[in-house]
Structure formats: structure tokens, C-alpha cells
Phi, psi and omega in degrees: 000140181301140173234151190299140171281131184269129179226175177294344185267352186294128177282125183298163183264005187249026178059027186252014181287130176239114184299327178297342178263353182275124185284149172260357184230119174294130184295329182259083178277119187288149171286165189299318180296309179299314180303312184297320179289320182295314180298317182295323182290319179294320177294323174301315177300317179298317178300315180298313183295323179293322176300317178289325174301321178289321182289322180287330173054039179239334184236154165236168181232132175238117175257122182250126180241124179230142177186168171288164180296143179078012178279349173107022180299310183302307185293325177290322181294316180293318181293319183284323184263009185298331182256010179268139177313120180303333181285350185256000177217163185212141185235131175235133173253135186241116180244220183297132179300143174280174177294328175294317179303317182289349174275000179233173177291166193291345176271348187301313187292333176268329181299321183286352179252014180293146184290146173277173182299141177088359180237159173256125174256144184231126177254115171269096201069168192193197172304338178291352172298336181287344175239012181238283181297316182290334178288321180287331182236072184299341178298338177294343183293338180301328182267005185266358171056048180292144188286340183205160184269134174225154174303137182304313179300322177292323176299315178298316180301317179296319181292320174304313183298320178293320180296313182301314180298316179300312181288329175292323172303311178302312181297322179295338188251017167098008174269127176271117184254118179237126182239133184244121170255111177281110189265089181263147182278161181295322181293320178289329174297320180296317178296323180288326175298320178296322180295327177290333176283329181280336184254111181303329179291344180252359184303323183300334182280348184271139176221142177297336177297328178300319181288325179295319179292332173296330178293346178259026191307309183301320177296316177296317183296320178296318176300316177296313179302317181294315182297313183294317180297320185284340190230005171276115185223158186302330180271351179212066192283153169259141170239123178271100189264119178301118194243008179292329178248110187299317179305313181290326175299316183296322180293320180293319174302308180302313182299319184292320180293316181297314181297323181293319181286329178298325181296345181273356181050052178294138179220150174293146177305143175285143183261130180295159178301316181299317177296318177302318178299318179296320176299318180297321178295317181294324180297319182297320180294317183287337181279343179292134174300142180262000000 
């Protein structure tokens, strides 16, 4: 079973993660030229690894991205996955659940979107919304048709347990689960909100609700700290990525994915002697002039 690649951003597995100690800015911010070269190299490596992943047909990869608004989830996914064969990956964004979603358990709508073997699946937000947004807004539980009443503290613990069981089941069956929390500071979020107002091309991304949610910053930070501690495990690690500088965040995400896939020792399937003989015969036929 896959085990986490250790980096400075890895959330420990001993419930000892302190959000107050997690940096939002990487000390080594790359210059523009160096960033572009490093990211291009990583994207090329990722493309090759995805091809090996597909050919070996034993593993799938699930990348989970969670963050506060304007932390850079969309642009990070776009930058890191830009060179990967589109046939080899799939992206799903999860917003407000539909009535059909609410007629199922909280893992259902994401479970039906899991990647098949050989593919990379990307969740832009995920089932973690159920212990983040819903924890900050417990009034949302009224629409979830829960069969019985439980104490809220007990409910969150039950959901953490369900998530851990779900992710361990995936890992046991060949899915590499990597989870990225893009850790942006409140001040940087404010600047990015302002840039959305200043740039007409970004106006569509702005919502007054984003500012309202930012006003609940402390509640969200508490929810993130609790969730990351409860669910960062060797087979489904969380990485707290400093996200105030987008280029360095993208590099750290790309490096983590590449190193994780390298640890699987992915190889193209061996070709049998019989198949090699058949290839030789087909070569002779194809080399004959027509």
C-alpha cells in the first residue's frame, strides 16, 4: 500500500499539526525564469509517469484540493496538469450538493467520480466540505435528512472516521490519495479579492458570499486544523502548501505528485517472447514496398 512521501509540507500523522505554525509563504520563492524551467521539467516528468501509470494498469491517483476562496486551486490544477494527456486525467469540482446528492450519504457524490486504474482524478473541493463548510455552517445539516440526531462533536468524529475508512479502502485497492491544502493568509486573500474587482476578466469570479465566508476565518481555520489532524495518514497524507506565492505553491504540489508516483516504481508491461516474435514478423510485412 502506498505510503506518503515526506516533505516539509507533510501534515504529521500524530494529530500534532498546529495551523498557527504552518507558513503561508515559502522561504524560497523562485524567480520567474527558474520557476518556468522547473515547472516545465516537472510537468514533463508527470506526463511520462501518467503514461506508465496507464500502461501498468494497477494504480489510480486521486488528488484532493481544498482551500479558502482565492487560494489558487484552479490555477494550480491548471498549471500542474497542463502537460498531461487529457485522456489520462479527469477533474471534478464540487459545489453545493444537489437534491439527488442529499438523498445519499455524504461520500456518494464523490465516490461515483473516483478515477479508474491508470488515470489521475482531481477533486477541486471534495467530501471534506462536509467537515469544513458544514462544520462552520451546521444549519446545512437540516437539509441532509440524517436518520437520527447526534451531538455535533460526535457527528464530526463519525465523519472523520468514515473518511479515514473510505481513504484506507481506496489505498488498499490501488488508489494513491494525495491531499493538498493551499494555505493562504487572510491578507493575501483580501488582495486577491481586490484584484478580482479591479480586473473585469475576473469580475465573474467574485461573489459577496466570498467576503461573508472570509469573515468566519477563525471558524474555518479551526475546522481545517481539526480535519487535517484527524485524516492525515501515511496512505492518504495531507500536505499544507504555503500558497501566498502561487509559483512556489505550484512547484511544491508538482514535486509532491511526481515524487509520489516515482515511489510506485511504475514500469511499462514486459513483452513476452511470443509477442516479440509477432512484432518481428509484422515489421517484415510493413517494410515490404507496396
